[in-house]
C-alpha positions in Angstrom: -87.8 140.9 140.5 -87.7 141.7 136.8 -84.5 142.3 135.1 -85.4 144.0 131.8 -83.7 147.4 131.7 -80.2 145.9 132.4 -80.5 143.6 129.4 -81.5 146.5 127.2 -79.2 149.1 128.8 -76.8 150.8 126.4 -78.2 148.9 123.3 -80.9 149.6 120.8 -82.9 146.4 121.5 -84.0 144.1 124.3 -82.1 140.9 124.0 -83.8 139.0 126.8 -85.9 139.4 129.9 -85.3 137.4 133.1 -87.8 137.0 135.9 -86.6 136.0 139.3 -89.3 135.1 141.8 -89.7 133.1 145.0 -86.3 132.3 146.6 -86.0 128.7 147.5 -86.1 129.3 151.2 -89.1 131.7 150.9 -87.2 134.7 152.1 -87.4 138.2 150.6 -84.9 139.5 148.1 -82.2 141.6 149.7 -80.2 144.5 148.3 -77.3 142.1 147.9 -79.5 139.8 145.8 -80.6 142.7 143.6 -77.0 143.8 143.1 -76.0 140.3 142.2 -78.9 140.1 139.7 -77.9 143.5 138.2 -74.3 142.2 137.7 -75.6 138.9 136.2 -77.8 140.9 133.8 -74.8 143.1 132.8 -72.6 140.1 132.1 -75.4 138.2 130.3 -76.1 140.9 127.8 -72.4 141.1 126.9 -72.3 137.3 126.4 -75.4 137.4 124.3 -74.2 140.3 122.1 -70.8 138.6 121.5 -72.6 135.3 120.7 -74.8 137.1 118.2 -71.9 138.9 116.6 -70.0 135.7 116.1 -73.1 134.1 114.6 -73.7 137.0 112.3 -70.0 137.0 111.2 -70.3 133.3 110.4 -73.4 133.8 108.4 -71.9 136.8 106.5 -68.8 134.8 105.6 -70.9 132.2 104.0 -73.1 134.5 102.0 -72.6 137.3 99.5 -73.9 140.4 101.3 -75.6 141.8 98.1 -77.3 138.8 96.5 -77.5 136.3 99.4 -75.7 133.7 97.3 -73.2 131.5 99.0 -69.4 132.2 98.9 -67.2 130.3 96.5 -65.2 128.9 99.4 -68.3 127.4 100.9 -69.5 126.2 97.5 -66.2 124.4 96.8 -66.4 122.6 100.2 -70.0 121.4 99.4 -69.0 120.3 95.9 -66.1 118.3 97.3 -68.4 116.6 99.7 -70.9 115.9 96.9 -68.1 114.4 94.8 -67.1 112.1 97.6 -70.7 110.9 97.9 -71.1 110.6 94.2 -68.0 108.4 94.0 -69.2 106.2 96.9 -72.7 105.6 95.6 -72.0 105.8 91.9 -74.1 108.9 91.3 -73.8 112.1 89.3 -73.7 115.8 90.1 -73.6 118.8 87.8 -72.6 122.5 88.0 -74.1 125.3 86.0 -71.9 128.3 85.4 -73.7 131.6 84.7 -72.0 134.8 83.5 -73.6 138.2 83.1 -71.8 140.3 80.5 -69.6 142.6 82.5 -69.5 145.3 79.8 -73.3 145.6 79.4 -74.7 149.1 78.9 -76.9 148.6 81.9 -74.0 148.8 84.4 -72.8 152.1 82.8 -76.0 154.0 83.4 -76.9 152.6 86.8 -75.6 153.9 90.1 -73.6 151.5 92.3 -76.7 151.0 94.6 -79.0 150.4 91.6 -76.7 147.7 90.3 -76.7 146.0 93.7 -80.5 146.1 93.9 -80.8 144.8 90.3 -78.4 141.9 91.0 -80.2 141.0 94.3 -83.5 140.7 92.4 -81.9 138.8 89.6 -80.4 136.2 91.9 -83.8 135.9 93.6 -85.3 135.0 90.2 -82.5 132.6 89.6 -83.2 130.9 93.0 -86.9 130.6 92.1 -86.1 128.7 88.9 -84.1 126.0 90.7 -84.9 123.2 93.0 -84.7 123.5 96.8 -81.7 121.2 96.8 -79.6 123.3 94.4 -77.0 125.7 95.8 -76.0 129.1 94.3 -72.7 130.8 94.8 -71.3 134.1 93.7 -67.7 134.3 92.4 -68.2 138.1 91.9 -71.2 140.3 90.9 -71.3 138.9 87.3 -70.2 135.3 87.8 -72.3 132.6 89.5 -72.2 128.8 90.0 -75.1 126.5 90.7 -74.6 123.1 92.2 -77.1 120.5 91.1 -76.8 117.4 93.4 -77.5 114.0 91.9 -78.1 115.4 88.5 -76.7 113.9 85.3 -75.9 115.7 82.1 -79.4 115.4 80.7 -80.9 116.8 83.9 -78.4 119.6 83.9 -79.3 120.5 80.3 -83.0 120.6 81.2 -82.4 122.8 84.2 -80.1 125.1 82.2 -82.9 125.7 79.7 -85.4 126.3 82.5 -83.0 128.8 84.1 -82.4 130.6 80.8 -86.1 130.9 80.1 -86.9 132.1 83.6 -84.2 134.8 83.6 -85.0 136.0 80.1 -88.6 136.6 81.1 -88.0 137.9 84.7 -89.1 141.3 85.8 -85.5 142.5 86.1 -85.0 141.8 82.3 -88.5 142.8 81.2 -88.1 146.3 82.7 -85.1 147.0 80.5 -84.7 148.2 77.0 -83.6 145.4 74.7 -80.2 147.1 74.1 -79.6 147.3 77.9 -80.3 143.7 78.7 -77.0 142.0 79.7 -76.2 138.9 77.8 -76.4 135.7 79.9 -73.9 132.9 79.2 -74.8 129.5 80.7 -72.7 126.3 80.6 -72.8 123.0 82.4 -70.4 120.3 83.6 -71.2 116.9 85.0 -69.3 114.6 87.3 -68.0 112.1 86.5 -68.4 112.4 82.7 -66.7 115.8 82.5 -64.0 115.2 85.1 -63.2 113.6 88.4 -62.0 116.7 90.3 -63.7 119.9 91.2 -61.2 121.9 89.2 -62.3 120.2 86.0 -65.9 121.1 86.7 
């Protein structure tokens, strides 16, 4: 007995398919068995959909829906954990702050959707210029923070320069007229040399 249509019923996708064969005692399936299977499928699809919705909600709350960067709340939690580890093991960590000029001419000529697409591509380029261990968060569409675990001040300076060069030459910038390219301000702070608390970084 295949239960496929029940799992897809009323929705735009098949969530799962269950196959029931060979009752333990070897008897044939009855109408009562089929009714029970139908009810099981109906309940199962609701449970699966609810689980997927909760999972999707959790993912969206951690990520900026436009750029895919992490939320500031999540970023701050991770930084606090990294600070605790750095204190315990005597290590460093750094943060890069990145700001796109909010008054750039580019934003004035672009539509809302074009700005969203441009920022998404820009953050992808930013991600490519970093290490896999680094974490990007969006404060808003023009302000970003990058966590650099186990990175001292010198390492942060080197990474900042690499980020600046990569973003200056990326496709998103190259496609623009010079007067339209938004200014990028980058700064770094390092724990513990620039402060012992997150608010100081």
